[in-house]
N, C-alpha and C positions, 0 to 999 in steps of 0.2 A: 675389436668387436663391441665390447662394454660399451666403451666410449661410444660408437655409434649408434646404439640401441637408446641410450641416453638422450642423445642429441635429436634422434627422429621422435622420440615420445614428447620432448619440449617444442620441438617443431609443429606437430599435431596439435599439442595443446594451446599454444599461441594461435593456431589457426582457427582452430575451434571457437577460440573465447573471440577471436576478430570476427567472426561469422554471427556472432549475437547471442552465444550461450543458449540459452533456453529455447529460443526462436526457432533452433533447429531440430528440436526433438519433438515426437508424434505427439498430439495433443487432439482434444475433441471440440475445441473451440478456443476462443481468446482468452488472454489473461484477466486476471482482475482488475489490473491497474490499466489495460488497454480499454475495457469496458468503461471505466470511470472517468478517466481522463481523457478519452477519444483517441481514434487514431491519428498518426501525425501524417499520413497521405495525403495530400491535398486532394486527391481525386476519390476519396473515400466518401460515401454518403454519410453527411451530417446527420446527427440526431441529438436529441435531448436526454439529459440523465437527471433522473429524478428518484430520491431518497423518498421511501413510501414513511409517511406521518400520520398521525389522527387528522392533520388539517389535509393533507392530500386524500384521505379518503373521503374526507367530507366533499371535496371539490368533483371527486370521481363518483359520488352518490349522486350529486345534484346533474352530473351530464349523463347519467344513464338513460338510455332511449325511453320515454315514455309518452303515450299518447296525452296523457293529461297535461303535460308541459309543453308539447309541439302545438296541440290544437286547444287553444286558453279560452274556448267556449265554454262557460260554465252555466249557460243557461239549460234550462230543461227542455222539454219537448218544443221544438219550433212551429210557429204558425205557418201553415201551408200556403203557397202563393202558387197563382198560375204562371205557367210560362210557355213559350210557343211550341205547337203543337199539342197542347193539352186539348181534349174534346170536352167541351162545355154544354151544359144545359141550363135552358133560362124558361122559367115560368112566370107570366106575368098575370096579375090579378089587378081588377076595378071593382070599385065600389058598388057599381050597379050596372044595369043594361044601358045600352045606348053610348056607350063610349067608343074608343078606338078598336079595341079588340071583342068587345061583347056586344052582340046585336041587339038592336031595340026589341026583338021578338024574344020575350025572358024564355018562352017555351022552346026556342029551338035548342038550346044548348042545356046541359045538365049543370052547369056552374058558372061562374063568374072570374074564369081563368083561362088562359090559353099557353099551350106548351110549344116553345119554339122547335125547329128542328136541330138535333145537336150539331156544332159546328166547332171546328179547330181554331185554336187562336194562331193568327195569320202572323208572317214572318215580321210584320211591323208590331207584333204584341197587342192586336184589336179581335174584336169580335164585332158583329153587326146586329143590331136590335132595330127591328121595322119603327119608323117616325122617331128615333133616338139616334140613328145613326152609327159612327164608328164609337165603340165605347173601350177604353183603354183596359186590358186585361193582364197583360203581363207585369210581373212583380205585384200584384194586387191580391188580396184574400176575397173570399166570397162576399163578405160583410162590404168590403169597400165598393167592390162591382155592382153588387146590389144597391147602393147609396147612388153609384153615378146613373146607372139605370133610370133609378127614380127620380132623380134631380133632371134627367133630361125629357122625363116624359110628364111631368106634375103639371105642365101648362097645357098639355092635352089631352091627356088621359083623364078618367073619373077617378080621384086619389089613388093613383096607381101604386103597387107593391110589385116588387121581383124577389124571386127566388132563384138562387144560380148555385148550382152543383157540378162536380165532375162527372162527365159519362166515361173517360178514360183519362189516367192521371200517367201523362208520359214523361213531363219535363222534371216531375220531381220525384225519380226513382231513384233506387239503391241498387249497385250492382256488388253481388258475391260471387267469385269464381276461383278457381284454382282445381288442382289434381285431387285433393284431399276432400273435396266438397262438390255436391251437386250445384253446377254453376246455377245461378237463378239471377233475374231482375224483377225487383217488385216495388210497387208504390211505397211512398214514406208513409209512415203512419202518423196521423194526428195525434195521437195518444203518446207518441215516442218509442223509440226502441234503441236500446244500447249495442254494442258491437258483437256481444255474445249472443244477444236475440237475433240479429240478421244471421250469424254464422249457424244459429239452430234452425233458422227458415230454411237455409240451402243444403242442411244435412251434412254434418261434419262425419265422414266416413272413418278416419283414423286418427282420433286424438292422441297426442303423445308428446314428448318432451323434444322431439325433433322437428316440429312444425313451427312456421314463422308466420305471422300476421303483418301484412302490409295495407295501411290506411292510407289512400289520397283522397285530399279535400282542396279544392281551389287550386291545385298546381303544387300543394305540398306533400310531402310523402314522409312516412314514419314506419318503421318496423321494429317489431320485438317478438322474442319468444311467446308462443302461445301460452305458456305457464304464465307469464306475466300477467294475463288477462283473468287468470284463476287466482292466483295468489296475491295479487295486487289489485284490489278493486276498483282503485282511481283511474287506471287505464280503461275500464270497461265504460267508456264516455258514450253518451247519444250521438247516434249517427245522423247524419244532414242529407238533405237532398242532394243527389247527385254525387255522394259518396262512392267511392270503390274500395272495396276490401279484397284483397288477393291472399289466398293462403298456399303456401308452397311447404316441401320438406327440404331440409338441409341438415344432417345431422351436427350436432355441436361438436367441435373436437378441438384439442390443442396439440403441441407437439413439444415433447421434453428432451433435451439435448444435454451432454456433459455427464457431470458426476452423479448421475441418479442410479437408483437400482436397476432400473430398465428404461432404453432409450426407445422412443418410436411415438406413432400418434396414439391418441386415446381418447373414446369419446366420454362426453359429459355424463351421459345415462341419467341425467337431470336437466330441468330448464337453466339451472345455474349452480357452478359449484365455486368455493373458495380456492385461494392458492393452496391453502393446507392441504385441502382435499385432493386438488390437482398433484400436489408433490407425493401425497399418499397412493394415489394411483400408478406413480412413475415407480413405487416402491421406496421412497423416501430417498434421503441422501445418501450416498456412499461412504461408509464409515471410514475406510482407508484412503478416500481418494479427495472427497467434497470439500470446499470451504464454506462452512455454514454462513459466514457473513458476506457470499458473493452468490446470492439467489436472485437473478434477473428474469424479468418478464418482458418482452419485445412485444410493441404494438403500435398502431398508428393512433393517432388521436386528431381532433379537429384543431384549427388553428384556435379557437375559442377557449377550448379546454387546454390547450397547452401554455396559452398566456396565463390561464386562471392558475396554474400548476408553477408559474413563476419561469417559465422557458422562454428565452429570447427568441422570437419567431421572425426577426428580420433577416436572418441567414436563410431562411428556408422558402422555397417557392412551393406553390398549389396549396390545396384546402387540407391536405392530411399530413401530419408531423409525426415523423419517426421518433419515438420514446422508449427509453429503456428504464423500467422502474427496478429498483433495488430494494430488498427484504434483507436485514441483517438478522440471522436466525442465531448469532452468538449471543445476542441479546436475548434474556427469557421473555421481554415484554416482546419481542419480535414475533413470537408464534400468537399472541393477540391480534396483532396486525394483519398476519398471515390470514388468519380465520375471518377477518373481515374486508380483504382486498379481493374483489368478484374477477376471476378469470371471464375473459369473453372469447367467442368463437373465433378459433384461428390464431389465438396467442401462443407463441414461442416460449417455454419455459427452460432458461440455460442455467444450469449450477457450476461455477468454475471449479477447477482443480485448486488445492491448497497450494502455496508456494512450496513447500518441502515436496510434494510430489512431482512437481517440474525439475526441482533440484536433483532429486533423486534421479530422475529419468536421464538427465544430462550428465550426471557422474557415471552412470552406466553406459552412457554413450561413449564418453571419455575413455572408460575403462577397455572397452570393446574395440575403438580406434588405436589405443596404444597397444592392447594384445596384438593387433592385425599388423600394427608396423613392427613389432618385435617378433613378429614370426619368420621374416628371412635371417633375423640375427640369430635367433634359437636353432634354425634349421643348419645355419652354417657351423653354430657350435656343435651341433649333433654331430654333422659331417665330420668335422676334426676329430671328435670324441672316438667316432665309429674308424678313421683311418687310422690313430694312433693304436686303437685296441687292435686292429689288423695287424699292424706292424710288429706287435707283441705274441703273436699265435705261432706254437711251435718252437718257440725260443725257451730252450730249458737253462735256468740260471743255476748252475751248482755252487753251492757255497766252498770256498777252500778252507781246508782244515790245515793247520799247521803239522809238520811232522814230529815225529818224536825226538 
């Protein structure tokens, strides 16, 4: 029986070792080496692995979404120009009576000017002025249109002058919309307005760290947290004609897995937080389980950012590259890096188990298997002992005493 028990234990140990050791024990995520060196399965999603260094932080700081970098127009207020659909007022002056527009009888009118009826810039971008014909208005400023009218009338009218103005400004409007604002469309101001000025016009109802601001201009879009407009003034750029600003609510969150004090989804409760603050929200690293050198952040980056980080993007398809960042908190300087590494919306924070934790689990697993395999042997031994004990019940052994 004893030989059978030893043989069974050795068989179970060999099978368990052949199955991959620690790979068969329960765990909350991949092991450290699996993350650092990649899965061997060819069907697994490829990713880039980046160790966080000061150089990496500089790349990420440059790649943070900003209005000031996406829209590089550094000019101040733009000069407004007419567009199709704008309603135009034109007033014509002459030096004296008897010209094209002022009758010879000076007493008939109170002044030497005439105001034309308001008219819209047509689909060809023109307006019509009597005796001057079609005048190009689209893409021109008031001064340029005035000059064109005077040039067309100078040989027919008496020292003509013209004043052009907007009756209704439609082509150079700005749109602000969203659930968190009173949606509004208003004409661009020649004096210039910034993004926050436009939002103020619309009336922000619920300012907070969970608001996002999207700016669309000439087919390009950029989105950033509302707090980035407040705390980073460079993002508060001038709005331009035909800009669209969309305000929406989307709480900033990240997810923590692995050897943290608490696992789950956590809100930022701020417009941005660092990796150190995110780990603190998850109650830090589990002292008896976590490997401080295996703190990972999962995130998707653009191809441009991944290339700047030194990742070979040739093996990836699509505009977004999966990246796993690694911060080593065994190094005392790693905590400084963690305070500078900015967590982004929907990041995944994963802290791997220390190797000894998985080894301990594996040994406990083997101990359970061996004990289970030995149960039949122990049971047979117990039965054997009980049977032999039962046979001795009622039997009285009387010692023999030698006679005198």
